[in-house]
C-alpha positions as CSV (number, residue, x, y, z in Angstrom):
1,M,19.5,8.5,4.6
2,S,15.8,8.2,5.7
3,R,13.9,5.0,5.8
4,I,11.4,4.2,3.0
5,R,7.8,5.0,4.2
6,V,5.0,2.7,2.9
7,V,1.3,2.2,3.2
8,L,-0.1,-1.3,3.6
9,Y,-3.2,-2.0,1.6
10,G,-4.6,-5.5,1.3
11,T,-6.6,-8.4,2.6
12,A,-3.7,-10.0,4.5
13,P,-2.0,-7.0,6.4
14,H,0.1,-9.3,8.6
15,K,1.9,-10.7,5.4
16,L,2.3,-7.2,4.0
17,R,3.8,-6.0,7.3
18,A,6.2,-8.9,7.4
19,Y,7.3,-7.9,3.8
20,A,7.9,-4.3,4.8
21,D,9.6,-5.1,8.1
22,A,12.0,-7.5,6.3
23,R,13.2,-4.5,4.3
24,D,13.3,-2.1,7.3
25,W,10.6,0.1,5.7
26,T,8.5,2.4,8.0
27,V,4.8,1.5,7.8
28,V,2.9,4.9,8.1
29,A,-0.6,3.5,7.6
30,E,-2.4,0.2,7.2
31,F,-5.7,-0.3,5.3
32,T,-7.5,-3.6,5.0
33,R,-9.3,-4.3,1.7
34,E,-12.7,-5.9,2.0
35,G,-13.6,-8.6,-0.3
36,G,-10.8,-8.0,-2.8
37,S,-12.2,-4.7,-4.2
38,T,-10.0,-1.7,-4.6
39,A,-13.0,0.5,-4.9
40,D,-13.6,0.6,-1.1
41,A,-13.8,3.5,1.4
42,A,-10.1,3.3,2.3
43,W,-8.7,4.3,-1.1
44,P,-9.4,8.1,-0.8
45,Y,-7.5,8.1,2.5
46,L,-4.6,6.1,1.1
47,S,-4.5,8.3,-2.0
48,A,-4.4,11.4,0.1
49,L,-1.4,10.1,2.1
50,L,0.4,9.4,-1.1
51,E,-0.4,12.8,-2.7
52,A,0.8,14.6,0.5
53,R,4.1,12.7,0.2
54,R,3.6,11.1,3.6
55,A,4.5,7.7,2.0
56,D,6.9,6.6,-0.7
57,G,4.9,3.6,-1.8
58,V,2.2,1.0,-1.4
59,V,2.7,-2.6,-0.3
60,T,-0.4,-4.5,-1.5
61,D,-1.8,-7.9,-2.3
62,A,-4.2,-6.4,-4.9
63,E,-3.7,-7.6,-8.5
64,P,-1.0,-5.6,-10.4
65,G,-2.7,-2.7,-12.2
66,S,-5.8,-2.8,-10.0
67,L,-5.1,0.3,-7.9
68,V,-7.1,2.8,-9.8
69,G,-5.4,6.1,-9.7
70,A,-2.1,4.9,-8.4
71,E,-0.4,5.2,-11.8
72,D,-1.0,9.0,-11.6
73,L,1.0,9.3,-8.3
74,D,4.8,9.5,-8.1
75,V,5.1,6.4,-5.9
76,F,6.0,2.8,-6.2
77,T,3.8,-0.2,-5.7
78,V,4.9,-3.6,-4.6
79,H,2.6,-6.6,-5.1
80,V,2.9,-9.3,-2.5
81,P,1.0,-12.4,-3.6
82,T,-1.2,-14.0,-0.9
83,P,-3.2,-17.2,-1.1
């Protein structure tokens, strides 16, 4: 059985990495969101990774439902609240 592959996308990547590491998930990429906006320059790259099936899901601190376009991809999203 292969390990779950995830992309980290958030303003607190160290907390997202700790969440993924605790579950023995493989982090394939990490993107830092600037200022809480999901409409930043990183999203096209993140989306391309998911579309190419290089990752199984996204670990994020973005508000649930705020990842525009994620609902069209066959991946899971985990919201990790951060202060």
